[in-house]
The first five atom37 places (N, CA, C, CB, O) and aatype in JSON, in Angstrom:
{
  "aatype": [12, 15, 10, 1, 13, 16, 1, 7, 8, 1, 10, 15, 10, 5, 15, 3, 13, 0, 0, 19, 10, 1, 5, 7, 6, 1, 1, 19, 19, 14, 8, 13, 9, 10, 18, 1, 10, 6, 16, 15, 1, 11, 13, 8, 1, 10, 7, 9, 0, 19, 15, 11, 14, 9, 7, 7, 0, 19, 5, 1, 2, 1, 19, 11, 1, 1, 9, 1, 6, 17, 13, 1, 8, 1, 4, 7, 15, 7, 7, 7, 15, 19, 0, 11, 8, 13, 3, 10, 19, 9, 1, 4, 1, 15, 7, 0, 0, 6, 7, 15, 18, 10, 6, 9, 1, 3, 6, 10, 3, 11, 0, 13, 6, 9, 11, 2],
  "atom_mask": [
    [1, 1, 1, 1, 1],
    [1, 1, 1, 1, 1],
    [1, 1, 1, 1, 1],
    [1, 1, 1, 1, 1],
    [1, 1, 1, 1, 1],
    [1, 1, 1, 1, 1],
    [1, 1, 1, 1, 1],
    [1, 1, 1, 0, 1],
    [1, 1, 1, 1, 1],
    [1, 1, 1, 1, 1],
    [1, 1, 1, 1, 1],
    [1, 1, 1, 1, 1],
    [1, 1, 1, 1, 1],
    [1, 1, 1, 1, 1],
    [1, 1, 1, 1, 1],
    [1, 1, 1, 1, 1],
    [1, 1, 1, 1, 1],
    [1, 1, 1, 1, 1],
    [1, 1, 1, 1, 1],
    [1, 1, 1, 1, 1],
    [1, 1, 1, 1, 1],
    [1, 1, 1, 1, 1],
    [1, 1, 1, 1, 1],
    [1, 1, 1, 0, 1],
    [1, 1, 1, 1, 1],
    [1, 1, 1, 1, 1],
    [1, 1, 1, 1, 1],
    [1, 1, 1, 1, 1],
    [1, 1, 1, 1, 1],
    [1, 1, 1, 1, 1],
    [1, 1, 1, 1, 1],
    [1, 1, 1, 1, 1],
    [1, 1, 1, 1, 1],
    [1, 1, 1, 1, 1],
    [1, 1, 1, 1, 1],
    [1, 1, 1, 1, 1],
    [1, 1, 1, 1, 1],
    [1, 1, 1, 1, 1],
    [1, 1, 1, 1, 1],
    [1, 1, 1, 1, 1],
    [1, 1, 1, 1, 1],
    [1, 1, 1, 1, 1],
    [1, 1, 1, 1, 1],
    [1, 1, 1, 1, 1],
    [1, 1, 1, 1, 1],
    [1, 1, 1, 1, 1],
    [1, 1, 1, 0, 1],
    [1, 1, 1, 1, 1],
    [1, 1, 1, 1, 1],
    [1, 1, 1, 1, 1],
    [1, 1, 1, 1, 1],
    [1, 1, 1, 1, 1],
    [1, 1, 1, 1, 1],
    [1, 1, 1, 1, 1],
    [1, 1, 1, 0, 1],
    [1, 1, 1, 0, 1],
    [1, 1, 1, 1, 1],
    [1, 1, 1, 1, 1],
    [1, 1, 1, 1, 1],
    [1, 1, 1, 1, 1],
    [1, 1, 1, 1, 1],
    [1, 1, 1, 1, 1],
    [1, 1, 1, 1, 1],
    [1, 1, 1, 1, 1],
    [1, 1, 1, 1, 1],
    [1, 1, 1, 1, 1],
    [1, 1, 1, 1, 1],
    [1, 1, 1, 1, 1],
    [1, 1, 1, 1, 1],
    [1, 1, 1, 1, 1],
    [1, 1, 1, 1, 1],
    [1, 1, 1, 1, 1],
    [1, 1, 1, 1, 1],
    [1, 1, 1, 1, 1],
    [1, 1, 1, 1, 1],
    [1, 1, 1, 0, 1],
    [1, 1, 1, 1, 1],
    [1, 1, 1, 0, 1],
    [1, 1, 1, 0, 1],
    [1, 1, 1, 0, 1],
    [1, 1, 1, 1, 1],
    [1, 1, 1, 1, 1],
    [1, 1, 1, 1, 1],
    [1, 1, 1, 1, 1],
    [1, 1, 1, 1, 1],
    [1, 1, 1, 1, 1],
    [1, 1, 1, 1, 1],
    [1, 1, 1, 1, 1],
    [1, 1, 1, 1, 1],
    [1, 1, 1, 1, 1],
    [1, 1, 1, 1, 1],
    [1, 1, 1, 1, 1],
    [1, 1, 1, 1, 1],
    [1, 1, 1, 1, 1],
    [1, 1, 1, 0, 1],
    [1, 1, 1, 1, 1],
    [1, 1, 1, 1, 1],
    [1, 1, 1, 1, 1],
    [1, 1, 1, 0, 1],
    [1, 1, 1, 1, 1],
    [1, 1, 1, 1, 1],
    [1, 1, 1, 1, 1],
    [1, 1, 1, 1, 1],
    [1, 1, 1, 1, 1],
    [1, 1, 1, 1, 1],
    [1, 1, 1, 1, 1],
    [1, 1, 1, 1, 1],
    [1, 1, 1, 1, 1],
    [1, 1, 1, 1, 1],
    [1, 1, 1, 1, 1],
    [1, 1, 1, 1, 1],
    [1, 1, 1, 1, 1],
    [1, 1, 1, 1, 1],
    [1, 1, 1, 1, 1],
    [1, 1, 1, 1, 1],
    [1, 1, 1, 1, 1]
  ],
  "atom_positions": [
    [[-35.06, 1.54, 11.81], [-34.24, 1.37, 10.63], [-34.61, 0.06, 9.95], [-32.74, 1.42, 10.99], [-34.68, -0.99, 10.6]],
    [[-34.83, 0.12, 8.67], [-35.15, -1.07, 7.89], [-33.88, -1.79, 7.48], [-35.99, -0.7, 6.66], [-32.88, -1.15, 7.14]],
    [[-33.92, -3.12, 7.52], [-32.76, -3.9, 7.1], [-32.98, -4.54, 5.73], [-32.46, -4.99, 8.14], [-32.34, -5.53, 5.39]],
    [[-33.88, -3.97, 4.95], [-34.15, -4.51, 3.62], [-33.0, -4.2, 2.68], [-35.46, -3.95, 3.05], [-32.33, -3.18, 2.81]],
    [[-32.78, -5.09, 1.74], [-31.76, -4.91, 0.71], [-32.51, -4.75, -0.61], [-30.74, -6.11, 0.66], [-32.8, -5.73, -1.29]],
    [[-32.81, -3.5, -0.97], [-33.63, -3.22, -2.14], [-32.78, -3.11, -3.4], [-34.44, -1.94, -1.93], [-31.55, -3.1, -3.34]],
    [[-33.45, -3.02, -4.52], [-32.76, -2.88, -5.81], [-31.88, -1.63, -5.84], [-33.78, -2.82, -6.95], [-30.82, -1.63, -6.46]],
    [[-32.31, -0.58, -5.17], [-31.53, 0.66, -5.12], [-30.22, 0.52, -4.37], [0.0, 0.0, 0.0], [-29.32, 1.34, -4.53]],
    [[-30.1, -0.51, -3.53], [-28.89, -0.73, -2.75], [-27.89, -1.64, -3.46], [-29.23, -1.32, -1.41], [-26.86, -2.01, -2.9]],
    [[-28.2, -1.99, -4.72], [-27.33, -2.87, -5.49], [-26.55, -2.07, -6.52], [-28.14, -3.98, -6.16], [-27.1, -1.17, -7.16]],
    [[-25.3, -2.41, -6.69], [-24.53, -1.91, -7.83], [-24.82, -2.87, -8.97], [-22.97, -1.8, -7.51], [-24.47, -4.04, -8.88]],
    [[-25.44, -2.39, -10.02], [-25.79, -3.31, -11.09], [-25.17, -2.94, -12.43], [-27.29, -3.37, -11.24], [-25.03, -3.8, -13.3]],
    [[-24.78, -1.7, -12.62], [-24.19, -1.28, -13.88], [-22.69, -1.55, -13.89], [-24.45, 0.2, -14.14], [-22.0, -1.34, -12.89]],
    [[-22.2, -2.02, -15.02], [-20.78, -2.29, -15.17], [-19.96, -1.02, -14.93], [-20.48, -2.86, -16.56], [-18.86, -1.08, -14.38]],
    [[-20.47, 0.13, -15.34], [-19.74, 1.38, -15.15], [-19.61, 1.73, -13.67], [-20.45, 2.53, -15.9], [-18.6, 2.3, -13.26]],
    [[-20.62, 1.4, -12.86], [-20.54, 1.63, -11.42], [-19.48, 0.73, -10.78], [-21.91, 1.39, -10.76], [-18.69, 1.18, -9.96]],
    [[-19.49, -0.54, -11.18], [-18.47, -1.47, -10.68], [-17.07, -0.97, -11.04], [-18.7, -2.89, -11.25], [-16.17, -0.93, -10.21]],
    [[-16.92, -0.58, -12.31], [-15.61, -0.14, -12.79], [-15.12, 1.09, -12.04], [-15.67, 0.15, -14.3], [-13.94, 1.19, -11.72]],
    [[-16.01, 2.02, -11.75], [-15.63, 3.23, -11.03], [-15.13, 2.9, -9.63], [-16.8, 4.21, -10.95], [-14.13, 3.46, -9.17]],
    [[-15.82, 2.0, -8.95], [-15.42, 1.62, -7.59], [-14.08, 0.88, -7.63], [-16.51, 0.74, -6.91], [-13.21, 1.14, -6.81]],
    [[-13.92, -0.04, -8.58], [-12.67, -0.79, -8.67], [-11.49, 0.11, -9.04], [-12.81, -1.9, -9.71], [-10.38, -0.11, -8.57]],
    [[-11.74, 1.11, -9.86], [-10.67, 1.99, -10.32], [-10.32, 3.07, -9.28], [-11.08, 2.66, -11.63], [-9.14, 3.36, -9.08]],
    [[-11.31, 3.65, -8.63], [-11.07, 4.8, -7.77], [-11.17, 4.51, -6.27], [-12.04, 5.88, -8.11], [-10.73, 5.31, -5.45]],
    [[-11.74, 3.38, -5.92], [-12.01, 3.1, -4.51], [-10.79, 2.63, -3.73], [0.0, 0.0, 0.0], [-9.79, 2.18, -4.3]],
    [[-10.92, 2.74, -2.4], [-9.89, 2.19, -1.52], [-10.01, 0.68, -1.53], [-10.03, 2.76, -0.06], [-11.11, 0.14, -1.65]],
    [[-8.88, 0.01, -1.41], [-8.86, -1.46, -1.52], [-8.31, -2.06, -0.23], [-8.01, -1.91, -2.72], [-7.34, -1.57, 0.34]],
    [[-8.96, -3.14, 0.22], [-8.51, -3.86, 1.4], [-8.59, -5.35, 1.09], [-9.37, -3.49, 2.67], [-9.62, -5.83, 0.63]],
    [[-7.51, -6.07, 1.33], [-7.45, -7.5, 1.04], [-7.39, -8.28, 2.35], [-6.22, -7.84, 0.15], [-6.59, -7.98, 3.23]],
    [[-8.25, -9.28, 2.47], [-8.24, -10.23, 3.59], [-8.2, -11.62, 2.95], [-9.5, -10.05, 4.56], [-8.36, -11.73, 1.74]],
    [[-7.99, -12.68, 3.73], [-7.78, -13.99, 3.12], [-8.81, -14.44, 2.07], [-7.74, -15.0, 4.19], [-8.42, -15.03, 1.06]],
    [[-10.1, -14.18, 2.27], [-11.1, -14.7, 1.34], [-11.85, -13.63, 0.55], [-12.08, -15.51, 2.09], [-12.71, -13.96, -0.27]],
    [[-11.53, -12.36, 0.77], [-12.26, -11.29, 0.1], [-11.33, -10.12, -0.23], [-13.42, -10.81, 0.96], [-10.31, -9.92, 0.41]],
    [[-11.73, -9.37, -1.26], [-11.11, -8.08, -1.56], [-12.24, -7.07, -1.55], [-10.32, -8.1, -2.94], [-13.21, -7.21, -2.3]],
    [[-12.13, -6.04, -0.71], [-13.15, -5.0, -0.63], [-12.65, -3.73, -1.28], [-13.55, -4.74, 0.84], [-11.51, -3.31, -1.07]],
    [[-13.5, -3.11, -2.08], [-13.24, -1.81, -2.68], [-14.33, -0.88, -2.2], [-13.18, -1.89, -4.26], [-15.51, -1.21, -2.29]],
    [[-13.95, 0.29, -1.69], [-14.94, 1.22, -1.16], [-14.69, 2.61, -1.71], [-14.9, 1.24, 0.38], [-13.57, 3.11, -1.69]],
    [[-15.76, 3.23, -2.22], [-15.68, 4.56, -2.8], [-16.78, 5.42, -2.18], [-15.82, 4.51, -4.35], [-17.97, 5.09, -2.28]],
    [[-16.39, 6.51, -1.54], [-17.39, 7.41, -0.94], [-18.18, 8.09, -2.05], [-16.7, 8.47, -0.03], [-17.65, 8.43, -3.11]],
    [[-19.48, 8.29, -1.78], [-20.37, 8.92, -2.76], [-21.19, 10.01, -2.09], [-21.3, 7.87, -3.41], [-21.15, 10.18, -0.87]],
    [[-21.92, 10.75, -2.9], [-22.79, 11.79, -2.37], [-24.23, 11.29, -2.2], [-22.77, 13.02, -3.28], [-25.11, 12.06, -1.83]],
    [[-24.46, 10.0, -2.48], [-25.81, 9.44, -2.3], [-26.18, 9.43, -0.82], [-25.89, 8.01, -2.88], [-25.33, 9.6, 0.05]],
    [[-27.46, 9.22, -0.56], [-27.94, 9.2, 0.82], [-28.08, 7.77, 1.35], [-29.28, 9.92, 0.93], [-28.71, 7.54, 2.38]],
    [[-27.48, 6.81, 0.65], [-27.52, 5.42, 1.06], [-26.29, 4.7, 0.51], [-28.82, 4.73, 0.59], [-25.6, 5.21, -0.38]],
    [[-26.03, 3.53, 1.04], [-24.91, 2.71, 0.6], [-25.38, 1.78, -0.51], [-24.32, 1.9, 1.78], [-26.55, 1.42, -0.58]],
    [[-24.44, 1.38, -1.38], [-24.75, 0.39, -2.41], [-23.69, -0.69, -2.38], [-24.84, 1.05, -3.83], [-22.53, -0.44, -2.05]],
    [[-24.1, -1.92, -2.73], [-23.22, -3.08, -2.67], [-23.2, -3.8, -4.01], [-23.66, -4.03, -1.57], [-24.23, -4.0, -4.64]],
    [[-22.0, -4.19, -4.42], [-21.82, -5.06, -5.57], [-21.0, -6.25, -5.14], [0.0, 0.0, 0.0], [-20.05, -6.11, -4.37]],
    [[-21.35, -7.43, -5.62], [-20.66, -8.66, -5.24], [-20.19, -9.36, -6.5], [-21.59, -9.59, -4.39], [-20.96, -9.53, -7.45]],
    [[-18.92, -9.77, -6.51], [-18.36, -10.52, -7.63], [-17.89, -11.88, -7.12], [-17.18, -9.74, -8.3], [-16.95, -11.97, -6.33]],
    [[-18.57, -12.93, -7.57], [-18.23, -14.3, -7.17], [-18.05, -15.11, -8.46], [-19.34, -14.93, -6.23], [-19.02, -15.32, -9.19]],
    [[-16.84, -15.55, -8.73], [-16.57, -16.27, -9.97], [-16.74, -17.77, -9.8], [-15.17, -15.95, -10.46], [-16.84, -18.27, -8.67]],
    [[-16.76, -18.49, -10.9], [-16.98, -19.94, -10.88], [-15.94, -20.73, -10.11], [-17.03, -20.44, -12.28], [-16.29, -21.76, -9.53]],
    [[-14.67, -20.32, -10.05], [-13.72, -21.09, -9.25], [-14.09, -21.18, -7.75], [-12.35, -20.49, -9.38], [-13.57, -22.05, -7.05]],
    [[-14.96, -20.31, -7.27], [-15.4, -20.36, -5.88], [-16.19, -21.64, -5.62], [-16.26, -19.12, -5.53], [-16.15, -22.18, -4.51]],
    [[-16.91, -22.11, -6.62], [-17.7, -23.32, -6.48], [-18.88, -23.3, -7.43], [0.0, 0.0, 0.0], [-18.99, -22.42, -8.29]],
    [[-19.76, -24.26, -7.27], [-20.96, -24.33, -8.1], [-21.94, -23.23, -7.74], [0.0, 0.0, 0.0], [-21.68, -22.4, -6.86]],
    [[-23.06, -23.23, -8.42], [-24.07, -22.18, -8.22], [-24.55, -22.12, -6.77], [-25.25, -22.41, -9.14], [-24.77, -21.04, -6.24]],
    [[-24.72, -23.27, -6.15], [-25.21, -23.31, -4.77], [-24.21, -22.62, -3.84], [-25.45, -24.77, -4.31], [-24.61, -21.81, -3.0]],
    [[-22.93, -22.92, -3.98], [-21.91, -22.31, -3.13], [-21.78, -20.82, -3.4], [-20.57, -23.0, -3.34], [-21.66, -20.02, -2.46]],
    [[-21.82, -20.43, -4.68], [-21.7, -18.99, -5.01], [-22.89, -18.21, -4.46], [-21.61, -18.8, -6.54], [-22.71, -17.13, -3.91]],
    [[-24.09, -18.75, -4.59], [-25.28, -18.06, -4.07], [-25.26, -17.99, -2.55], [-26.54, -18.76, -4.55], [-25.7, -16.99, -1.98]],
    [[-24.77, -19.03, -1.88], [-24.68, -19.02, -0.42], [-23.73, -17.91, 0.04], [-24.19, -20.39, 0.1], [-24.04, -17.19, 0.99]],
    [[-22.59, -17.77, -0.63], [-21.65, -16.71, -0.27], [-22.29, -15.35, -0.47], [-20.35, -16.84, -1.1], [-22.15, -14.46, 0.37]],
    [[-22.99, -15.16, -1.59], [-23.64, -13.87, -1.84], [-24.7, -13.55, -0.79], [-24.28, -13.86, -3.23], [-24.8, -12.41, -0.33]],
    [[-25.5, -14.55, -0.4], [-26.51, -14.33, 0.65], [-25.86, -13.91, 1.96], [-27.35, -15.59, 0.87], [-26.36, -13.01, 2.64]],
    [[-24.76, -14.55, 2.31], [-24.07, -14.22, 3.56], [-23.47, -12.82, 3.51], [-22.99, -15.25, 3.86], [-23.48, -12.11, 4.51]],
    [[-22.94, -12.43, 2.36], [-22.38, -11.08, 2.21], [-23.5, -10.05, 2.31], [-21.63, -10.94, 0.87], [-23.35, -9.03, 2.98]],
    [[-24.63, -10.3, 1.64], [-25.76, -9.35, 1.73], [-26.28, -9.24, 3.16], [-26.9, -9.78, 0.79], [-26.64, -8.15, 3.6]],
    [[-26.31, -10.35, 3.87], [-26.75, -10.33, 5.27], [-25.81, -9.47, 6.1], [-26.83, -11.76, 5.85], [-26.25, -8.66, 6.91]],
    [[-24.5, -9.65, 5.91], [-23.52, -8.82, 6.62], [-23.74, -7.35, 6.28], [-22.07, -9.25, 6.25], [-23.73, -6.5, 7.17]],
    [[-23.95, -7.04, 5.0], [-24.14, -5.66, 4.55], [-25.38, -5.05, 5.19], [-24.24, -5.61, 3.02], [-25.35, -3.9, 5.64]],
    [[-26.48, -5.8, 5.23], [-27.71, -5.28, 5.84], [-27.49, -4.92, 7.3], [-28.85, -6.31, 5.72], [-27.95, -3.87, 7.75]],
    [[-26.82, -5.76, 8.04], [-26.61, -5.5, 9.47], [-25.53, -4.46, 9.71], [-26.25, -6.78, 10.17], [-25.63, -3.7, 10.68]],
    [[-24.53, -4.4, 8.88], [-23.43, -3.45, 9.08], [-23.84, -2.04, 8.64], [-22.18, -3.9, 8.3], [-23.52, -1.06, 9.31]],
    [[-24.53, -1.96, 7.52], [-24.83, -0.65, 6.94], [-26.3, -0.28, 7.0], [-24.36, -0.6, 5.52], [-26.63, 0.89, 7.13]],
    [[-27.19, -1.27, 6.91], [-28.62, -1.0, 6.94], [-29.04, -0.02, 5.86], [0.0, 0.0, 0.0], [-28.19, 0.59, 5.23]],
    [[-30.31, 0.13, 5.63], [-30.76, 1.05, 4.6], [-30.76, 2.49, 5.08], [-32.15, 0.67, 4.13], [-30.8, 3.42, 4.27]],
    [[-30.71, 2.7, 6.38], [-30.69, 4.04, 6.91], [-29.28, 4.53, 7.19], [0.0, 0.0, 0.0], [-29.1, 5.6, 7.76]],
    [[-28.29, 3.77, 6.79], [-26.91, 4.2, 7.0], [-26.2, 3.42, 8.08], [0.0, 0.0, 0.0], [-24.97, 3.39, 8.11]],
    [[-26.95, 2.79, 8.96], [-26.34, 1.97, 10.0], [-25.4, 2.77, 10.87], [0.0, 0.0, 0.0], [-25.68, 3.92, 11.21]],
    [[-24.29, 2.17, 11.23], [-23.33, 2.82, 12.12], [-22.27, 3.6, 11.36], [-22.67, 1.79, 13.0], [-21.31, 4.08, 11.97]],
    [[-22.42, 3.73, 10.05], [-21.42, 4.39, 9.23], [-21.92, 5.77, 8.85], [-21.09, 3.55, 7.97], [-23.03, 5.9, 8.33]],
    [[-21.11, 6.81, 9.09], [-21.54, 8.18, 8.85], [-21.53, 8.54, 7.37], [-20.66, 9.14, 9.62], [-22.48, 9.15, 6.88]],
    [[-20.47, 8.18, 6.64], [-20.36, 8.54, 5.23], [-20.96, 7.44, 4.37], [-18.88, 8.78, 4.84], [-20.94, 6.26, 4.73]],
    [[-21.52, 7.84, 3.22], [-22.14, 6.87, 2.33], [-21.15, 6.47, 1.25], [-23.43, 7.45, 1.69], [-20.28, 7.26, 0.88]],
    [[-21.27, 5.25, 0.76], [-20.28, 4.72, -0.14], [-20.88, 3.64, -1.03], [-19.09, 4.16, 0.63], [-21.96, 3.11, -0.77]],
    [[-20.13, 3.34, -2.1], [-20.39, 2.17, -2.92], [-19.32, 1.16, -2.53], [-20.35, 2.5, -4.47], [-18.15, 1.51, -2.37]],
    [[-19.72, -0.09, -2.37], [-18.82, -1.14, -1.92], [-18.89, -2.31, -2.89], [-19.17, -1.6, -0.48], [-19.97, -2.79, -3.21]],
    [[-17.73, -2.76, -3.36], [-17.65, -3.96, -4.19], [-16.84, -4.99, -3.43], [-17.0, -3.65, -5.59], [-15.75, -4.7, -2.93]],
    [[-17.38, -6.19, -3.33], [-16.69, -7.29, -2.65], [-16.42, -8.38, -3.66], [-17.53, -7.83, -1.45], [-17.35, -8.94, -4.26]],
    [[-15.14, -8.68, -3.85], [-14.72, -9.78, -4.73], [-14.32, -10.95, -3.85], [-13.54, -9.36, -5.67], [-13.56, -10.79, -2.89]],
    [[-14.84, -12.11, -4.17], [-14.55, -13.31, -3.39], [-13.3, -14.0, -3.93], [-15.75, -14.27, -3.4], [-13.08, -14.06, -5.14]],
    [[-12.5, -14.5, -3.01], [-11.3, -15.25, -3.35], [-11.53, -16.71, -3.0], [-10.06, -14.68, -2.62], [-12.53, -17.06, -2.38]],
    [[-10.59, -17.57, -3.4], [-10.76, -18.99, -3.15], [-10.89, -19.26, -1.65], [-9.57, -19.78, -3.73], [-10.22, -18.63, -0.83]],
    [[-11.76, -20.17, -1.31], [-12.01, -20.52, 0.08], [-13.16, -19.77, 0.7], [0.0, 0.0, 0.0], [-13.56, -20.08, 1.83]],
    [[-13.72, -18.79, 0.01], [-14.81, -17.99, 0.58], [-16.04, -18.83, 0.85], [-15.16, -16.83, -0.35], [-16.79, -18.54, 1.78]],
    [[-16.27, -19.85, 0.04], [-17.48, -20.66, 0.19], [-17.42, -21.6, 1.39], [-17.71, -21.47, -1.06], [-18.46, -22.1, 1.83]],
    [[-16.23, -21.84, 1.92], [-16.12, -22.78, 3.03], [-16.44, -22.15, 4.39], [-14.72, -23.37, 3.06], [-16.69, -22.87, 5.36]],
    [[-16.43, -20.84, 4.48], [-16.63, -20.18, 5.76], [-18.09, -20.13, 6.19], [0.0, 0.0, 0.0], [-18.99, -20.05, 5.36]],
    [[-18.3, -20.18, 7.51], [-19.65, -20.0, 8.05], [-19.99, -18.5, 8.01], [-19.76, -20.57, 9.51], [-19.13, -17.67, 7.72]],
    [[-21.25, -18.17, 8.3], [-21.64, -16.77, 8.32], [-20.79, -15.98, 9.32], [-23.13, -16.64, 8.66], [-20.36, -14.87, 9.02]],
    [[-20.55, -16.55, 10.49], [-19.77, -15.84, 11.52], [-18.34, -15.59, 11.07], [-19.77, -16.63, 12.82], [-17.79, -14.53, 11.34]],
    [[-17.74, -16.54, 10.38], [-16.37, -16.35, 9.87], [-16.34, -15.29, 8.79], [-15.81, -17.67, 9.32], [-15.45, -14.44, 8.76]],
    [[-17.33, -15.33, 7.9], [-17.41, -14.32, 6.84], [-17.65, -12.94, 7.45], [-18.53, -14.66, 5.83], [-17.02, -11.96, 7.05]],
    [[-18.55, -12.86, 8.43], [-18.84, -11.59, 9.09], [-17.59, -11.0, 9.73], [-19.92, -11.78, 10.15], [-17.31, -9.82, 9.55]],
    [[-16.85, -11.81, 10.47], [-15.65, -11.32, 11.14], [-14.6, -10.85, 10.14], [-15.07, -12.41, 12.03], [-13.95, -9.83, 10.34]],
    [[-14.44, -11.6, 9.06], [-13.45, -11.23, 8.06], [-13.84, -9.93, 7.33], [-13.27, -12.36, 7.04], [-12.99, -9.08, 7.09]],
    [[-15.13, -9.8, 6.99], [-15.58, -8.57, 6.33], [-15.52, -7.38, 7.27], [-17.0, -8.75, 5.79], [-15.19, -6.27, 6.84]],
    [[-15.85, -7.58, 8.55], [-15.72, -6.49, 9.51], [-14.29, -6.0, 9.6], [-16.21, -6.94, 10.9], [-14.03, -4.79, 9.66]],
    [[-13.35, -6.93, 9.61], [-11.93, -6.57, 9.67], [-11.53, -5.78, 8.43], [-11.05, -7.84, 9.81], [-10.84, -4.76, 8.53]],
    [[-11.97, -6.24, 7.27], [-11.61, -5.57, 6.01], [-12.32, -4.23, 5.87], [-11.95, -6.46, 4.83], [-11.8, -3.31, 5.24]],
    [[-13.5, -4.12, 6.44], [-14.32, -2.91, 6.28], [-13.76, -1.71, 7.02], [-15.72, -3.17, 6.76], [-14.12, -0.58, 6.71]],
    [[-12.89, -1.93, 7.98], [-12.35, -0.84, 8.77], [-11.35, -0.02, 7.97], [-11.69, -1.38, 10.04], [-10.17, 0.09, 8.33]],
    [[-11.84, 0.56, 6.87], [-11.05, 1.44, 6.01], [-11.49, 2.87, 6.32], [-11.24, 1.1, 4.49], [-12.52, 3.31, 5.81]],
    [[-10.76, 3.59, 7.1], [-11.07, 5.0, 7.41], [-12.53, 5.21, 7.77], [-10.71, 5.88, 6.23], [-13.17, 6.07, 7.17]],
    [[-13.09, 4.47, 8.7], [-14.48, 4.69, 9.11], [-14.6, 5.91, 9.96], [-15.01, 3.49, 9.87], [-15.7, 6.25, 10.4]]
  ]
}
């Protein structure tokens, strides 16, 4: 199984983001809000929303890298340990930039347990 995060695994269109936010299941944890919408695609896609109040560009990019790393290991390009395919949007809340990768991983794992 490849752990690459290709362009096809990204949610990039505003309409895709809007569909997941409007129709997807929502889970809130202290530093993140996850929205998940099952799809008929043969792979998972990820969208990340990190606003300026999270911090400067360096902090925002660090949070995005850590989220993508979690996504690669949790879902992988071959589906990982998850049977159904979905689009996932992760919105960062205040304090997200202060966490280490392990803290972010644990928090996202907890939030991800939405009807797996």
